[in-house]
N, C-alpha and C positions, 0 to 999 in steps of 0.2 A: 529318681535315685532311691535305692533300697537302703534303709537305715535301721539299725538295731540299737536299742537302748537296753543295756544290762542294768537291772535295778535290784540291789540286794539289801533293801531297807524295809522298815516296818510298815504297818497298816496306815498310820497317820501320814507317814512320808509318801506312801503310794497315793493317798488322797491328794496330797499336795502336787504330786507329779501330774495330776490331771490338768492343772493350770499350765504346766510346761507343754503338754500335748496339744492343748488348745492354741497356744502361741505358735507351735511348730506348724500346725494345720494352717494358720493364718499366714505366716511368713514364708512357708515352703510348701505350697499346695501340690507341688509335683513330687514331694517326698512320699514314699511308701514306708511308713514307720511301723516296726514291730517292737514289742517290749518283752523281755524275758525277766520275770519277777518271781519272788519266792511264793511258795504255795500259800493260799489264803489272801495274799496281797494282790495276786493276779486278777482276781474278780473285779476289783475296783476299776480296772483299766479297760474293760470291755466296752466297745462302742467308740473309743477314743483313738484307736489305732487299728491298723490292718489285722494284726495277729497278736495274741498274747500267749507266751510260752511259760511253762512252770519250770523254773530252774531246779535242776536235780531230778526232774521227772520226765522231761521231754528234751530230746536232743535238738540243739540249736546249731545250725551250720553257719558259722561266721563267714565262711568263704562266699556265701550267697549275698553278702551285703557290701555295698560300696563304702559305707562308713559304719563303724561300731563305736558306741559311746559307753564307757564305764563310768556311771555317775557316782562321784564321791559323796555328793549330797551334804556338803558341809553347812554349818550354821552361817548366817550372814553376819559379818563383823562390822557392817556399815549401816548407818541410818540414812535412807534415801528420802528426799523431799517430794519426789514426784510419783512414787509407787511404794507398795509395802516393802519392808526390809526382812524378807524371809529366804529360806533355802531356794524357793522357786526363782526369785529375782536374781539371786546370786548365780544360779545355774544358767538362766537365760543370758545374763551378761557375760559370764566368764567361760561357759562351755559352748554355747551356741552363738555368742556374739550378736545378740539381738536385744533391742530395747523393749522392756516390759510395757504392755498396754494395760493401764489400770483396770479397764473394764473386763479384761481377760484374766485378771489376778484373782480368780475365784475358783473354788474346787467344784468339779462336776462329776457326779457318779451316775451311771446309767445301768442299774441292775438288770440282769437278764430275767426273762420270764421264769426260767427255772429257779433262779435265786429268790424271786418274789414268792413263788409257790412253796419253796422250801421254808422260807421265813413264816409264811402263813400256816403251814402244817405245824411248825414248831410252836408258834404263839397259841394256836388253837388246841394243840395236844398237850404240851408241857405246861403252858401258863394258864390254860383253861379260860381263855378270853376269845371273844368274837368281835368282828369289826362293827363299828357304829354305822349309822346311816350314811356317813361320808366315806366309808370304806377304810377308815383309819382305826387302829387299835388303841 
């Protein structure tokens, strides 16, 4: 099934969405998930879904999808005992109707090699720092 998630929220929310994508991969391995996100937030989602589109810059054809989800991404009004009480869990329970898995309630970001090189150039050029022996700045 081809699925599109339209996500019009900020960078921190996009990082939280990574936990939703991990759950969807687990519960629905046959889903081909694409995400349309705002510029700058889109880069957080690479590697966690099939395609990432930039809202307002790339055309997304909704007719190519079996399901389209417009995530409201509301705050969680409930305190859960078995998993965190965040927007992620509310989305999993109310939108996708799946039970959160505590081990998957973590944020995962896989920066592209291009993003890593861009950050390296910035740190070395603008901040005038070089990496230590462990490769970290």
